[in-house]
C-alpha positions in Angstrom: -52.3 34.4 -46.5 -56.1 34.0 -46.9 -55.7 33.8 -50.6 -53.3 30.9 -50.7 -54.3 27.3 -51.2 -54.5 25.2 -48.0 -52.4 22.4 -49.5 -49.6 24.8 -50.4 -49.7 26.3 -46.9 -49.4 22.8 -45.3 -46.5 21.8 -47.6 -44.6 25.0 -46.8 -45.0 24.5 -43.0 -43.9 20.8 -43.1 -40.9 21.8 -45.2 -39.9 24.4 -42.7 -40.1 21.9 -39.8 -38.0 19.3 -41.6 -35.4 22.0 -42.4 -35.2 23.2 -38.8 -34.8 19.6 -37.5 -32.0 19.0 -40.0 -30.3 22.2 -38.9 -30.4 21.2 -35.2 -29.0 17.7 -36.0 -26.2 19.2 -38.1 -25.2 21.9 -35.5 -25.4 19.6 -32.4 -24.5 16.1 -33.5 -22.6 15.3 -30.2 -25.2 16.8 -27.8 -26.9 13.6 -26.7 -23.8 11.5 -26.1 -22.1 14.3 -24.1 -25.2 14.7 -22.0 -25.4 11.0 -21.4 -21.8 10.7 -20.2 -21.7 9.9 -16.4 -19.6 12.0 -14.1 -16.8 10.0 -12.3 -17.2 8.9 -8.7 -14.6 10.4 -6.3 -13.1 8.3 -3.5 -10.8 9.9 -0.9 -8.6 7.8 1.4 -7.4 9.4 4.7 -4.4 7.7 6.3 -3.0 8.2 9.8 0.8 8.3 9.3 2.6 9.8 6.3 2.9 7.9 3.0 6.3 6.4 4.0 4.8 4.5 7.0 5.5 0.7 6.4 1.8 -0.2 6.2 0.5 2.7 4.1 2.4 1.9 0.9 1.3 -1.7 0.4 -2.3 -0.8 1.6 -2.5 2.0 -1.0 -1.2 -0.1 -3.8 -3.7 -2.8 -3.2 -6.6 -0.3 -2.8 -5.7 1.4 -6.1 -5.5 -2.0 -7.8 -9.1 -2.7 -6.9 -10.3 0.8 -7.9 -8.5 0.5 -11.3 -10.7 -2.6 -12.0 -13.6 -0.2 -12.5 -14.3 1.1 -16.0 -11.8 3.6 -17.2 -12.6 7.2 -16.2 -15.3 6.1 -13.8 -13.3 6.6 -10.5 -11.1 9.5 -9.3 -8.9 8.6 -6.4 -7.4 11.0 -3.8 -5.2 10.5 -0.7 -4.6 12.6 2.4 -2.6 12.0 5.5 -3.7 13.0 9.0 -0.1 12.7 10.6 -1.5 13.3 14.1 1.6 11.5 15.4 3.8 14.3 14.2 1.3 17.2 14.5 -0.9 16.5 17.6 -3.4 18.7 19.2 -6.8 20.2 18.6 -5.5 23.2 16.7 -3.8 20.9 14.2 -7.0 18.9 13.7 -9.1 22.0 13.1 -6.5 23.3 10.7 -6.6 20.0 8.7 -10.4 20.1 8.8 -10.4 23.7 7.3 -7.8 22.7 4.7 -9.8 19.7 3.5 -13.1 21.6 3.5 -11.5 24.3 1.3 -9.6 21.9 -0.9 -12.6 19.8 -1.8 -15.2 22.5 -1.7 -15.8 22.3 -5.5 -15.5 18.5 -5.7 -18.1 16.3 -4.1 -16.5 13.2 -2.5 -18.7 10.1 -3.0 -16.9 7.8 -0.6 -14.3 8.5 2.1 -12.0 5.7 3.4 -10.7 6.0 6.9 -7.5 3.9 7.3 -7.1 3.2 11.0 -8.8 4.5 14.2 -7.3 8.0 14.2 -8.7 9.0 10.8 -12.1 7.4 11.6 -12.3 9.4 14.9 -11.3 12.6 13.0 -14.0 12.1 10.3 -16.7 11.3 12.8 -15.8 14.3 14.9 -16.0 16.8 12.1 -18.6 15.0 10.0 -21.2 17.8 10.4 -18.8 20.3 8.8 -16.7 18.1 6.5 -18.0 15.5 4.0 -21.5 15.9 5.4 -23.2 13.7 2.8 -20.4 11.3 2.2 -20.6 7.7 3.5 -17.5 6.3 5.4 -15.7 3.0 4.8 -13.3 2.3 7.7 -10.7 -0.2 8.7 -9.9 0.1 12.5 -8.9 -1.8 15.5 -12.1 -0.9 17.5 -15.6 -1.0 16.3 -17.3 2.4 16.2 -19.5 3.2 19.2 -22.6 3.6 16.9 -23.8 2.1 13.6 -25.5 4.8 11.6 -28.9 3.7 10.1 -29.7 6.9 8.4 -27.9 9.7 6.6 -24.8 8.9 4.6 -23.9 5.9 6.9 -20.7 4.0 7.5 -19.4 0.5 7.3 -16.1 -1.3 7.1 -13.7 -3.8 8.7 -12.8 -4.3 12.3 -9.3 -5.6 12.8 -9.6 -6.5 16.4 -6.7 -7.4 18.6 -6.0 -11.1 17.8 -3.7 -11.2 20.9 -5.2 -14.3 22.5 -5.2 -16.3 19.2 -1.6 -15.4 18.6 -0.6 -16.1 22.2 -2.4 -19.5 22.0 -0.4 -20.3 18.9 2.9 -19.3 20.6 2.1 -21.4 23.6 1.5 -24.5 21.4 4.8 -24.0 19.7 6.6 -23.4 23.0 4.9 -25.9 25.3 7.1 -25.2 28.4 6.4 -21.5 28.6 5.9 -20.1 32.1 6.2 -16.4 31.6 4.6 -14.0 29.0 5.9 -10.4 28.7 3.7 -8.0 26.7 5.3 -4.8 25.3 2.9 -1.9 24.9 3.0 1.9 25.1 2.6 5.2 23.3 4.0 8.7 23.7 0.7 10.1 25.1 0.3 7.0 27.4 -2.8 5.8 25.5 -3.8 2.4 26.9 -6.2 1.5 24.0 -4.2 -1.4 22.7 -3.2 -2.6 26.1 -6.8 -2.5 27.4 -7.9 -4.6 24.4 -5.2 -7.1 25.0 -6.0 -7.4 28.8 -9.6 -8.0 27.9 -8.8 -10.7 25.4 -6.4 -12.5 27.8 -8.9 -12.7 30.7 -9.4 -16.3 31.8 -6.0 -17.5 30.4 -4.3 -20.3 32.2 -3.8 -19.2 35.8 -0.4 -21.0 36.0 1.0 -18.6 33.4 2.7 -15.4 34.6 1.7 -12.4 32.4 3.7 -9.2 32.8 3.3 -5.9 30.9 6.2 -3.7 29.9 4.3 -0.5 29.5 5.7 2.9 28.3 9.3 1.9 28.9 12.2 3.6 27.3 14.1 1.7 24.6 17.2 1.2 26.9 14.9 -0.3 29.6 13.3 -2.6 27.1 16.7 -3.8 25.7 18.0 -4.4 29.2 14.8 -6.3 30.4 14.5 -8.4 27.2 18.1 -9.4 27.6 17.5 -10.7 31.1 14.2 -12.5 30.8 13.8 -15.7 32.9 13.9 -19.1 31.2 10.7 -20.4 29.5 9.5 -16.9 28.5 7.7 -15.5 25.6 7.3 -11.9 24.4 4.1 -10.5 22.7 4.8 -7.2 21.0 1.8 -4.9 20.6 3.0 -1.4 20.0 5.6 0.9 21.5 6.8 4.5 20.9 9.5 6.3 22.8 11.7 9.4 23.0 15.4 8.8 23.1 17.6 11.9 23.6 15.0 14.0 21.8 14.6 11.5 19.0 11.2 9.9 18.3 11.5 6.1 18.1 8.6 4.5 16.2 7.3 1.1 16.9 9.3 -0.5 14.1 12.5 1.1 15.4 12.0 -0.2 18.9 11.2 -3.7 17.7 14.3 -3.8 15.6 16.4 -2.6 18.5 15.3 -5.3 21.0 14.9 -8.3 18.7 18.6 -9.1 18.1 19.5 -9.4 21.8 16.3 -10.8 23.4 16.6 -14.2 25.2 13.0 -15.2 24.3 11.0 -15.5 21.0 8.8 -12.5 20.1 5.4 -12.8 18.6 3.2 -10.1 17.1 -0.2 -9.2 15.6 0.7 -7.1 12.5 2.5 -8.4 9.3 4.8 -5.3 9.2 6.5 -6.8 12.2 7.6 -9.9 10.3 11.1 -9.4 9.1 11.8 -7.0 12.0 12.3 -9.6 14.7 9.0 -11.4 15.4 8.6 -15.1 14.9 5.1 -14.6 13.6 1.5 -15.0 14.7 -2.0 -14.8 13.4 -1.6 -11.6 11.4 -3.7 -9.4 9.3 -2.3 -8.5 5.8 -2.5 -5.0 4.4 -3.1 -6.4 0.9 -6.2 -8.5 1.9 -7.6 -5.7 4.0 -7.1 -3.1 1.3 -8.7 -5.3 -1.3 -11.8 -5.8 0.7 -12.0 -2.1 1.6 -11.7 -1.2 -2.1 -14.5 -3.6 -3.0 -16.8 -2.1 -0.4 -16.0 1.4 -1.6 -16.8 0.5 -5.2 -20.1 -1.0 -4.1 -21.1 2.3 -2.4 -19.8 4.4 -5.3 -22.1 2.3 -7.6 -25.2 3.0 -5.6 -25.2 0.7 -2.5 -26.0 2.2 0.9 -23.2 2.0 3.5 -25.6 1.1 6.3 -26.9 -1.9 4.3 -23.4 -3.4 4.2 -22.5 -5.3 7.4 -19.4 -4.4 9.3 -16.9 -7.3 8.9 -14.0 -8.7 10.9 -10.6 -8.8 9.3 -9.2 -12.2 8.2 -6.0 -13.2 9.9 -3.4 -15.7 8.6 -0.7 -17.6 10.4 2.4 -15.9 9.0 6.0 -16.6 10.1 9.6 -15.4 9.5 11.8 -18.2 8.2 14.9 -16.9 9.9 13.3 -16.6 13.3 11.9 -20.1 13.0 15.4 -21.4 12.6 16.8 -19.0 15.3 14.4 -20.6 17.9 14.6 -24.2 16.6 11.0 -24.4 15.4 10.1 -26.9 12.6 7.7 -25.9 9.8 5.8 -29.2 10.4 4.7 -27.8 13.8 3.0 -24.8 12.2 -0.7 -24.6 11.7 -2.1 -25.7 8.3 -2.1 -23.0 5.7 0.8 -21.1 7.4 2.8 -18.6 5.2 6.6 -18.6 5.7 8.3 -15.5 4.5 12.0 -14.6 3.8 12.9 -18.2 3.1 16.7 -18.4 2.2 17.4 -20.1 -1.1 19.0 -23.5 -1.1 22.5 -24.1 -2.3 21.2 -25.3 -5.6 19.0 -22.2 -6.0 21.8 -19.8 -5.1 24.4 -21.4 -7.4 22.4 -23.1 -10.1 24.0 -21.3 -13.0 27.5 -21.8 -11.7 26.9 -25.5 -11.1 25.5 -26.0 -14.6 28.3 -24.1 -16.1 30.9 -26.1 -14.2 29.2 -29.4 -15.2 29.2 -28.2 -18.8 32.9 -27.6 -18.7 33.5 -30.9 -17.0 31.4 -32.7 -19.6 33.3 -31.0 -22.5 36.7 -31.8 -21.0 35.5 -35.4 -20.4 34.5 -35.7 -24.0 37.8 -34.2 -25.1 39.9 -36.5 -22.9 37.7 -39.5 -23.8 38.4 -38.7 -27.5 42.1 -38.5 -26.9 42.1 -41.8 -24.9 40.0 -43.5 -27.5 42.4 -42.5 -30.2 45.3 -43.6 -28.1 43.7 -47.0 -27.6 43.1 -47.1 -31.3 46.7 -46.4 -32.0 47.8 -49.2 -29.8 45.5 -51.6 -31.4 46.9 -50.4 -34.8 50.3 -51.8 -33.8 48.7 -55.3 -33.7 46.3 -55.0 -36.6 47.7 -52.3 -38.8 45.4 -52.7 -41.7 42.2 -52.9 -39.8 43.1 -50.1 -37.4 44.1 -47.8 -40.3 40.5 -47.9 -41.6 38.9 -47.3 -38.2 41.4 -44.6 -37.2 40.8 -42.8 -40.5 37.1 -42.7 -40.0 37.3 -41.3 -36.5 40.0 -38.9 -37.6 37.8 -37.5 -40.4 34.5 -37.2 -38.5 35.9 -35.8 -35.2 34.3 -32.5 -34.1 37.7 -31.3 -33.1 40.5 -30.0 -35.4 43.1 -32.8 -35.5 46.5 -32.7 -37.1 49.4 -35.2 -37.5 52.8 -33.7 -37.9 56.4 -35.0 -37.9 58.4 -34.1 -34.9 61.6 -34.3 -36.9 60.9 -31.4 -39.4 57.5 -30.2 -38.2 55.7 -30.9 -41.6 52.1 -31.8 -41.7 51.3 -35.4 -42.6 47.5 -35.2 -42.3 44.7 -33.0 -41.1 40.9 -33.6 -40.8 37.9 -31.8 -42.2 37.3 -29.9 -38.9 40.8 -28.4 -39.2 40.0 -27.2 -42.7 36.8 -25.6 -41.5 38.4 -23.9 -38.5 41.5 -22.6 -40.3 40.3 -22.0 -43.8 43.3 -24.0 -45.2 42.6 -27.0 -47.5 44.3 -30.3 -46.8 46.2 -30.3 -50.1 47.5 -26.8 -49.4 49.3 -27.7 -46.2 50.4 -31.3 -46.4 54.2 -31.3 -46.5 54.4 -27.7 -45.1 55.1 -26.5 -41.6 52.9 -24.3 -39.3 55.5 -21.6 -39.7 55.2 -21.6 -43.5 51.4 -21.0 -43.3 51.8 -18.5 -40.4 49.3 -20.5 -38.3 50.6 -19.7 -34.8 50.3 -16.1 -33.8 53.1 -16.5 -31.4 55.9 -18.7 -33.0 57.7 -18.9 -29.7 54.7 -20.6 -28.2 54.8 -23.2 -31.0 58.5 -23.9 -30.2 57.7 -24.3 -26.5 54.7 -26.5 -27.4 56.9 -28.9 -29.4 59.7 -29.0 -26.9 57.4 -29.9 -24.0 55.6 -32.5 -26.1 58.9 -34.2 -26.9 60.1 -34.0 -23.2 56.8 -35.1 -21.5 55.2 -37.2 -24.2 51.9 -35.3 -24.0 50.4 -31.8 -23.4 46.9 -31.1 -22.0 44.6 -28.1 -22.4 47.1 -25.4 -23.6 45.4 -22.2 -24.6 46.9 -21.0 -28.0 46.2 -18.3 -30.6 45.8 -19.5 -34.1 45.6 -17.4 -37.3 43.1 -18.4 -40.0 44.0 -18.2 -43.7 42.0 -15.0 -44.0 44.0 -13.4 -41.1 41.3 -13.8 -38.3 42.8 -14.7 -34.9 41.0 -17.5 -33.1 41.6 -18.9 -29.6 41.9 -22.7 -29.2 42.5 -25.2 -26.5 45.2 -27.6 -27.6 46.3 -31.0 -26.5 48.9 -33.3 -28.1 50.2 -36.8 -27.8 53.4 -38.4 -29.2 52.6 -41.3 -31.6 54.4 -43.3 -34.3 53.3 -43.4 -37.9 55.2 -46.0 -40.0 58.0 -46.0 -37.4 58.4 -42.2 -37.4 57.7 -40.1 -34.3 54.8 -37.8 -34.8 52.6 -35.4 -32.9 48.9 -36.0 -32.8 47.4 -32.6 -31.9 43.7 -31.8 -31.1 42.4 -28.2 -31.0 39.0 -27.1 -29.7 37.9 -23.6 -30.8 37.0 -21.7 -27.6 37.0 -18.2 -29.1 33.3 -17.5 -28.4 33.7 -18.8 -24.8 36.7 -16.5 -24.2 34.9 -13.5 -25.6 32.0 -14.3 -23.3 34.2 -14.6 -20.3 36.0 -11.3 -21.1 32.7 -9.6 -21.7 31.4 -10.9 -18.4 34.5 -9.7 -16.5 34.3 -6.3 -18.1 30.6 -6.0 -17.4 31.1 -7.0 -13.8 33.7 -4.2 -13.4 31.4 -1.7 -15.1 28.5 -2.7 -12.9 30.5 -2.3 -9.7 31.7 1.1 -10.9 28.2 2.2 -11.9 26.8 1.0 -8.5 29.4 2.9 -6.6 28.9 6.1 -8.6 25.1 5.8 -8.1 25.7 5.4 -4.3 27.9 8.4 -4.3 25.4 10.5 -6.3 22.6 9.6 -4.0 24.6 10.2 -0.9 25.7 13.7 -2.1 22.2 14.6 -3.2 20.7 13.6 0.2 23.5 15.4 2.1 23.8 18.6 0.0 20.1 19.1 -0.7 17.7 17.6 1.7 19.9 17.8 4.7 20.6 21.5 4.2 16.9 22.3 3.6 15.9 20.4 6.8 18.6 22.3 8.8 17.1 25.6 7.6 13.6 24.4 8.5 14.7 23.2 11.9 16.4 26.6 12.6 13.2 28.5 11.5 11.1 26.3 13.8 13.4 27.0 16.7 13.3 30.7 16.2 9.5 30.6 15.9 9.3 28.7 19.2 11.5 31.3 20.9 9.4 34.3 19.6 5.9 32.9 19.7 4.6 36.2 21.2 1.1 35.9 22.5 0.6 32.3 21.4 -1.3 30.0 23.7 0.5 28.4 26.6 2.4 25.3 25.4 2.7 26.3 21.8 6.5 26.9 22.2 6.9 23.5 23.8 5.1 21.8 20.9 7.1 23.7 18.3 10.3 22.6 20.1 9.1 19.1 19.8 8.5 19.6 16.0 12.0 21.1 15.8 13.4 18.0 17.6 11.5 15.7 15.1 12.9 17.6 12.1 16.5 17.4 13.6 16.0 13.7 14.1 15.0 13.3 10.4 18.1 15.3 9.4 20.2 12.9 11.5 18.6 9.9 9.9 19.3 11.3 6.4 22.9 11.9 7.4 23.1 8.3 8.6 21.6 7.1 5.3 24.1 9.1 3.4 27.0 7.6 5.4 25.7 4.0 4.8 25.5 4.6 1.1 28.9 6.1 0.7 31.6 6.4 3.4 32.5 10.1 3.7 35.4 9.1 6.0 36.8 6.9 3.2 36.4 9.7 0.6 37.7 12.6 2.7 40.3 11.0 5.0 41.5 8.0 3.0 41.6 4.2 3.1 43.1 3.7 6.5 40.7 6.1 8.2 37.8 4.7 6.3 38.6 1.0 7.2 39.4 1.9 10.8 36.1 3.8 11.2 34.1 1.0 9.7 35.8 -1.7 11.9 34.8 0.4 15.0 31.2 0.9 13.9 30.9 -2.8 13.0 32.3 -3.9 16.3 29.8 -1.6 18.2 26.8 -2.7 16.1 27.5 -6.4 16.1 28.9 -6.6 19.7 32.2 -8.3 18.7 35.9 -7.4 18.8 37.5 -6.2 15.6 41.3 -5.5 15.8 42.6 -3.3 13.0 46.3 -3.0 12.1 47.9 -1.1 9.3 51.5 -0.8 8.2 53.3 1.0 5.4 50.1 2.1 3.7 50.7 4.9 1.2 48.6 8.0 1.8 47.6 8.8 -1.8 45.6 5.8 -3.0 43.3 6.1 -6.1 39.6 6.1 -5.3 38.8 2.9 -7.1 41.6 1.0 -5.3 40.5 2.4 -1.9 36.9 1.6 -2.5 37.6 -1.9 -3.6 39.5 -2.8 -0.4 36.9 -1.0 1.7 34.1 -3.0 0.2 36.1 -6.3 0.7 36.6 -5.3 4.4 32.8 -4.8 4.7 31.9 -8.1 3.0 34.6 -10.0 4.9 33.4 -8.9 8.3 29.8 -9.5 7.4 30.7 -13.0 6.4 32.4 -13.6 9.7 29.4 -12.4 11.6 27.0 -14.4 9.4 28.8 -17.7 9.1 31.9 -18.2 11.3 30.4 -18.0 14.8 33.5 -16.2 16.0 33.3 -13.3 18.5 36.3 -11.5 17.1 38.2 -10.7 14.0 41.4 -9.2 12.8 41.8 -6.8 9.8 45.3 -6.0 8.6 46.1 -3.5 5.8 49.7 -3.2 4.6 51.8 -1.9 1.7 54.3 -4.4 0.2 56.5 -2.9 -2.5 54.1 -2.3 -5.4 51.1 -4.1 -3.9 48.5 -3.5 -1.2 47.6 -6.5 0.9 44.4 -6.8 2.9 43.7 -9.7 5.2 40.5 -10.5 7.2 41.0 -13.3 9.8 38.7 -15.1 12.3 39.1 -18.1 14.6 35.6 -19.4 13.9 34.2 -22.7 12.7 35.9 -22.5 9.2 35.0 -24.7 6.3 36.4 -27.4 3.9 37.9 -25.7 0.8 37.3 -28.9 -1.1 33.5 -28.4 -0.8 32.1 -26.1 -3.6 29.6 -24.2 -1.5 31.9 -21.7 0.4 33.7 -20.3 -2.7 30.5 -20.2 -4.8 28.8 -17.8 -2.4 27.8 -14.3 -3.6 30.2 -12.6 -1.1 33.4 -14.4 -2.3 32.2 -14.0 -5.9 31.8 -10.2 -5.4 35.2 -9.9 -3.8 36.9 -11.8 -6.7 35.0 -9.7 -9.3 36.1 -6.4 -7.7 39.7 -7.5 -7.5 39.8 -8.9 -11.0 38.5 -5.7 -12.5 41.5 -3.9 -11.0 44.1 -6.5 -11.8 44.2 -8.1 -8.3 43.4 -11.5 -6.9 41.8 -13.2 -3.9 43.1 -16.1 -1.8 40.9 -18.0 0.8 42.4 -20.2 3.4 40.2 -22.2 5.8 40.1 -25.4 7.8 37.1 -26.7 9.8 37.1 -25.5 13.4 40.4 -23.6 12.8 39.0 -20.4 11.3 39.2 -18.6 7.9 41.7 -16.1 6.4 40.9 -14.0 3.3 43.8 -12.3 1.5 43.3 -9.7 -1.1 46.2 -8.6 -3.3 46.0 -5.5 -5.4 48.8 -3.9 -7.5 49.5 -0.3 -6.7 52.1 2.3 -7.5 52.4 5.5 -5.5 54.8 7.7 -3.6 55.9 6.2 -0.3 54.2 8.9 1.9 52.5 6.8 4.6 49.1 7.2 6.0 48.9 8.2 9.7 
């Protein structure tokens, strides 16, 4: 090396360096970008109830919508469910803690969201051993006892009770109120909600009687709310109960007492709207979830939880349209900015398409009749001024949008046709003048042509007769024909006008076919779902319930009380199985399928009478035993719809259902003695219920008749053709 020239040595070293740098760039071109890519932030939401609880689903959707607004791939979202209502006790909490700790051991959670008080208490209790360095964003009724100023911190939204604000609103709407009844209670007799309510209502008007229905059974609540004194209000907070081993959740109890209560019910949560409450100042899951998601994103992007102030949830005046009408409340009396849900569509909104279609038909017929009357008037004027009228008549004849022909009634030969006739039939004027319709094979049914001419001669005119005409190329077209007797040069002739309605007929037939297919598809899907629920989930739940019972009976050296808790779990699973069985029966009547039409209708009438507290008298006579499934299902659905219409519209407290076999027809009648309606008014027959009945019957070749008079009741008669052996149903 000592003998080499310094310049050559320097050049060699620089060349080696350049070569090495190039090799590194070539072998690792993606190294820098990969290293620069940021790891995603992980957000975990812990819910109280399971994912099917009414509030959890909308809350989760809104929360995810906010998180998806972040850059793609920057957020990973996880959900877990505490379910302490179904799995109570310290052992269950510790088991869930161990499960979560093991599940997320290899994934650091950046933010954990506690949805309601129970998950928040759980996270704070086990914070030292679970998600130690993770900040908490909560949404809860109560404000946490402490606000952390160090460590990972916590922040969130306090829902608060809102009881006084809602009660003040109810008292403004019902100014004569003297009694307020507050429903509250849980299975473990937790007074948290009731205590918060009592605290808010301190100092209320001393002249107002406030009573608490606490931890009552559902039967007691139904009885008491049926017999409330006059000038009363009900404030529904929360209530759980056991009924014959079955756990009734707050929504179930509210739905049970609302139909029969003698006083309006107000609430504080928007899931109660639509289940019987009039309304109130309510928090909305969507707004709460959106704000929680925004706070979680702030923390995931670097903000400290303790630097974000704890907020109070916003509440809106929200009401149920049906309950407002039930209690005679006008929307003008509601607070500004009120939201009214479940508003029923107006007559125009429900029947807009039918009304427009009817008007279109009327307008078309009006134009057709107007055209015929106009030509008739022109013909009469022609008798006075023959020369002038011939010119005007000829102009109208040629330019009419309808196919018009003039033919002799003596020999049936064509005297003249217009250009529209040439277009619609494919025959040129000079090809048919002097020839008869029979010679050009125009009428598909020649006998109909003979009847057409005979009635025209006898009556002098024919209106809107549907006929089939054959074009020159053999295509069959449907037309609506009208005709008038006229005189041409003293000879009796027939002036005929034909409107091509082929496309309209095809559309009507397609609609009828589609309606039938949709009904069949709907029923098949109902049957499939019912079978799947019954044969799969119900069997699996039965096995699970049996295993749990055996485990409870052979718990060995388990702690005292474990057997009792396992029995409670077994009862809950059995209850769920019963619910699934009820769902299966509501989707598809097993009685109808297994025992036949008479048994199915009879069973439904009994169930309907019990549920709606009205009398339903069912009579059957000469009903064949073997009835095709589609025929039986059609009449069963009409019975369902008929009784529901009576309950919904008639005001009657009773109904009669009669099913009978008459020769080769089945006849079903549903009768009430309610308020009835005027058949000349379009609204009753244009309802969805009547429309559905007509479509079902039409798809099977039957028809529907409706008889009604105001204040005299309504009778619905369904007639369906049927052929079967005369073995009668029992």
